[in-house]
Every structure is written in structure tokens, then in C-alpha cells.
N, C-alpha and C positions, 0 to 999 in steps of 0.2 A: 504494500500500500504506500502510495506517495504522500509525503507530508505536505501540507498546505502552509505556505509561508504567510505569516501574519505581519503586516506592517504596522508600526506604531504611528498613530496620528498624534501630532503635538497639539497641546492646548493652545487656543488663540491667546494673544497678549491681553486683549480685553474681550469680554463676551459681546456677541452681536447686539444684544439688548439686555437691559437690566431694569427691574421695577423697584420703586421705593415709595414709601408713604410721604405725603406732602410735608409733614412736620418732622421728618427724620433727617439727620445729616447723611450726606452721600459719601460712602467709602467704597472705592473700587480697587481691588488688588490687581496688580499687573503680573502676568506670568511670563517668566523668561527661563529658558532651559538652564542658563548659567546666571543665577542672580548676583554673583560676585563680580561679573564683568562690568567695567565702567562704561556708562552710556549717558547720553544727554536725552532727557525726556521732557517734552513740552506738550501742553494740551490746549485745545481751543473748544469752548462750549458755545453753541448757538442755541439760544432759547427759542421756543415756539413763536414768540412775538418778534423775533428778529434780533434781539439784543445779543451781544457777544461778550465773552469774557475769555481770558487766557491766563496761563501760568506755566510754571515748570515745577518739576519735582526731582529730588535727588534720591528718593527711595522708590521702592517698587509698589507704590500705591498712590492713588489720587484721592484727596479729601476735598470735597466741595461743600459750600454752605447749603442750607435748606433751599430748595428750588420751588417755584410755583408749579401748580398742577399743569400737566401738559406733556407733550412729547418733545424732547430736546435732543440735540445731536452733539455728541462728544467725539472729537478727533484727537487721537494720541499720535504724536510724531516721535519716533525713537531713532536715534542716530549715534554715531561715534562722538567724540568730543567736539567736533565741528559738524553741525548738521548739514552744511552745504556739500560736504564730500560724499556722504552716503547715508541715506535715511529710509525708513519705511513708515507709512502711516496706517493707522487702524481706526475703524469707526465703531461706535457704540451708540445705540439709541437708548436714551434714558426716559423711562415712562414713569411719571410722577402722578400718583393717584391721591384721591382725597382720603 
């Protein structure tokens, strides 16, 4: 009998979507295969009403303040020490309910 090869699918850096209650703080863990590797991480948040906010993190998580109800879009950009050389971006839809 021939063995079937199983491939390991990696976890995404951020989930495609995440739900939170309106009155709770937002904490999103970032997953990296090597969490000790140095990288620059910046994020941009676009609220449903069009407002934008951005920031950076040096840890493997993003903390955001309480957000209004709605569907908001988070973009996470991960790169080496200088983002202009090589980077990847990831999207996460934040669903904030009442």
C-alpha cells in the first residue's frame, strides 16, 4: 500500500475575519513560523465610515481600542527592517457587533 503524503498548511499571519463585541478591546495575535525573527510590522485600519487609523507594533500582536459597530478592514504589512525592500500584506475583516 502506498503512503499518502500529507502537506502541512501554515496558519495565516492574521485570520481572514474576526468578530468582537462593541464594548470589548481588540486583541489580534499574529502568527509567524519563527516568532524570534526580527521584522517590521505596520497596520492600517479602515473603519466602515471611511475613517482611517494606522500604527506599528514590535510584538506579535495588534491591540486596538474599542471600535464602533460595523465591518472594518485591517491591513497588516510585514517586512524586513526596511519595508521598501521586501514586504507582504495581509487582510483581516473585523466584525464588531452590539
